[in-house]
N, C-alpha and C positions, 0 to 999 in steps of 0.2 A: 341482901335481895331488894329491890328498891315493890317503893307500895304496891305500886302495882300487876306489880311479880307475886308480893305476895297474894294480891286483892285474887289475882289471876288460878291461884294453886288453892287462896280457902273456897271460890264455886268448880272448881274441876273434883277436891274433896265432895263438898256438899251433892256436888251429880252426880258423885259414885255412889256415895251413903246413899241418892233419894234410888239409884239401879239394883244397886243391893240389894236394897229393901224389899224391889217390888217386883225384880228377879226371885225372889229368896215364896214371898206370898204365893207367885204363881205356884210357885217347884210346890211347896206342900201343898195349894186346895188342890192340885190339878193330883199329884201323890192319895190324896187320902179325905176329900170331898171340906169343903168350903166352913158343915157345920162343924166341923172332928179341930180346926185346924186353930190355933193364937196367938193373938198378937206377941206373951212370950216368945213362943212355937217359932216366930215367922224373925223376933228379935235374935231370936241365937243359929237361926244361919242364917242370920245376916251381921252375924261377929257387931249388937249392936244392942245396944241394953234398952231394955222396953221402952224409960225416957224420951234415945234415939228416935224408936218409931213410932211416936207421938208427936215427935219434932217436928218435921214429915207428912205424919200419913196421921189422916182422925183416925179413921176403922180401917181391917179386913180389907175395907171390902174394896175400899179406893185404892190401900197399895195395892191390891190384882191387878187393878184395871191399867193402872201405873204403868205397869210392863209392856203398856203399849201405848206409850204417852212421847213418840214422841218424832214422829211423823210431819208435826203442822210447820217446823223451819223450815225444813225441806223440801215438802209442799210450797210453802209461799216465795222462798231461793229459785224454783225449781218458775214457778210462774213470772216471777222478772225475770230472767233467765232468753223466753219467750217475745219472739219479735213484735215490734212493738205494735208491729200496722194489721199483729192478725186476732183474726175477730176471741172477745177474750172465752167461749165458751170454747172453741178450739181448741186455744190455749190448754186450761184446767181439761180439754177429755184429751190432750198430749200430754201432760203432764201426771195424770192419774193413771194413763197408760202406761205410761213410760215405769214407774211408782212400781206396777200389777206387777209386768215384765222384770223388776228389778230385784224380783222377792225369790231366796234358794225354796226349793223343793219343802226343803227343808223350817224354811221361814213361814212360808206356805202352810204345812199341818197344823204347825204351833197356831197359830190364826186362824186355822179352824177350832183349833181346840182351845179357845178361848170363846167364838164364838159360840159354843156350846158348853159352857161353863154360862153364861151369857142368859140362855135357853132355864139353867137348869134350876140359873141361881137371879133369882128379878132381881134382887139385894144390890148383883155388879147396875146394872144397870142403865139409873143414876148416875153412876160416876162417869159410866161411856157417851152421856148424854151431855156430859159436863167435856166432855172433851172434843165434842162436833164442833160447840159453841164457838170456844175456842175455837176453832179450826173455823165457823164460821166466820167468826167476830176478824180474823186478821184474814181472808180469805174476801171481806170486805171492803178492807180497806186498801190491800191490792188492788183491786178491779176501780175503786176507783178511783189510784190514783192511776194506773195502766187506761182510764177513758177520761176524766176528766171531768169525771164527777164527785155531787158530792153524797157524801157519804152519809151526815148530817139532814138531807132530803131529800135525796132522788132516787127513785125506786129500786132503779139498775143494779146499782150494784147491793145490793139487800139483797135482790133477785137471782139474780147469777152466783154469787154466793149459796143461797138454798140449793139452787137445781144446784151445784155439784156436791153438797154436805149429805143430800139426800142421795143422789146417787150413791155416790164410796157406801156412803150408812144401808142402801139395799141391799145390794150388786153384792155385800159383800159378806150382807147377813142370809139372802137366800144361798149362795154359793159354796158360803160353810155347813152349810145343814148338815143334817147326818143322809137326806132325805132328797138332796137334788141329787138333778141328774151334775155326774160330772163335767160341766165343759171349760174352757177355760176363765179362772174372773178376768180375763181379757177383754177373752169376750162378752160376758153380761157388760164388764164397767162399756161397750162400744158400742154394745145391742140398747142399750140406757143411750146414750147422748146420743146414737140416733133416731127415736123414739121422740126423744126434745129435739132435734132439731126439726122434724115431720110435724109438731105438735100436736105429739099426742096422738093421735086417731087411735079408734078403739076398736081394739082386736074384733077379728068375725071367727064366729066362732067355737069360741072361747079361748083362743091360741091369739098370739102375742103379737102385734103390727109387727110385722116384718119390719127386717132395716136397711137402712135405708145403703148405694152402694160407692154415700162417700165416704172414704180413708181406709174401704178394706182394705 
């Protein structure tokens, strides 16, 4: 076996171990509640040792949130495939809507469960915020490349990336709450982009500003 092939297998094994631990942590937390789950139990469920757990995660909270940590590369790759002359926010809108559309009912139900967990256990939130920061950093670089701007000094890639990530953060959080109206996640995302495109007009009579007809 070549050195590159061996390195590829090693990386794959590490990824599989990472995912197994994260999925075990989430499963046990959903079943028992975060306060009643231990690292030893997570390790046993994932068929690894507690020491192996510690090689991958600093705590059980980080492991729980990591079960939903695989979209950054997909979003950046999909953005790169959009037409080069398409306005970046339009490209990001298409990418995020397509991502939401690709989720099965089971995946969406699982996401609702994770949102509710984060509401129930605030100690999970710093790790979710770290994921969003990683996505925003990756998008800044991708947007700067598409627009010929300098990520070290220009505002645009920072603002566009922040807008996209905050749309993801806000729409999924509001949509996933048990008291939220059961509109489609796609509609929430499109509505958010509509409001950004319209310049965030103030709502009237306590209602949200209506979405524009563009891209509807």
